[in-house]
N, C-alpha and C positions, 0 to 999 in steps of 0.2 A: 782880721774873721769883714763880714759884709752885713750893710745892711737893707729889709728888702721892707718895702712899703705898700699895702698894697689895701683898699676903697671894698667896703663890699659894696655890691650888684641892692640889696633891696635897699638899706638905707642912706648910704653913701657914704656912710660915719674910717673918720684911715688909720690904720693899722699898721703899727710897723716890729717888724725880730730886724734879732740879729743872731748871727750865726755862733753855735760855740763849737769852732774845730777840733776841741784840745777832748769834749765829750759826742763827738761827733754828733753836733746834735743843733737843737735853732734854743733860746731865745726872748717873751715876749715879750714887748717891751711894755708896747703901748696897746690903751685904744678888742683887746679880744687879752681871752682867757683860756690855758689852753685845758685844749682832751684828758681826761682819762688815760694813762696807759694803762692800761695793764699787760702788754709784757716786758714791762721799762720794772713791773714793782716780782716779774718771775724771775727777768735777770737778775736783777739781785740780789734776789732770793736765791736762782743757781752758787749766785757768786759766792754768798758768805756759805753755803755748801762746801764747798770744793772746797771751803778757805776751812774747813772746821775740818772736814775729812783731811785736809793733809796736814793741817796741827795732829790730829788722832795720832797719825800712821810717821807720824816721827820716829819716836815710838816704842815702837810694836809692830811686827816684823808682819803678824799676821792679818790685823786690821788691814797695816797699808797694803797684800800684797787683795787683800777683800775690799779697797775698795777700789783697786784698778779694774779687778774681777768687773765689775759691779759698771762702771766707768763703759770697760769692753765693749758690755752686756746694752747698754743704752749707747751706744752707737753703732752698734751692728743694730738693734729698732730702727733707729733713727733710719740707714739704710735705702734699712726691707721700706720703709714710708714709702723711703725718697723714687728708691723702685719701682714703689704698683703707682706711685701719680705718674713717673715718666711714664709706664705704661701706659695705665690710661687716658696720656695727652696726645695718646700715637693710636692711639683706636681714635679717640672723637676729631683728628684732623685727620687717617684718610674719610667719617664719612662725609661727605656735601650735606648741599644741598637737592641736590636734583636728585642726589639713591633714599635722599627721605624723600618724598614728592614721590620715586617710585612707587615704591616701600608702601606712603599711604593710601594711595591709588590701588595699590596689586588688592592691598584688605578690607577697600572699602567695595573691588569689580566678587574678588570673594564672595558677601554678605550678600 
């Protein structure tokens, strides 16, 4: 566990935070307030839903199969979105500033 001391660049107030390795997070000790983290609530909701489905599927084989099918579909959707982001990033990586300026000059010359 480590403690970090910060000073605000605007008001020079001191803030301290402490790492929380158990939860892979940090804890604000003094001088600051923590912003709302929407992903934390979403992660907790997903975990609750997973536990609820796991407890439901214990006795019912059909419900268990249905839950596994939904999980597989969700994973496939996530992988498809990830592939889309990777391809978009690779397209943006091939575009250079010079090629964009040349394209702008050509369109301006055509007008």
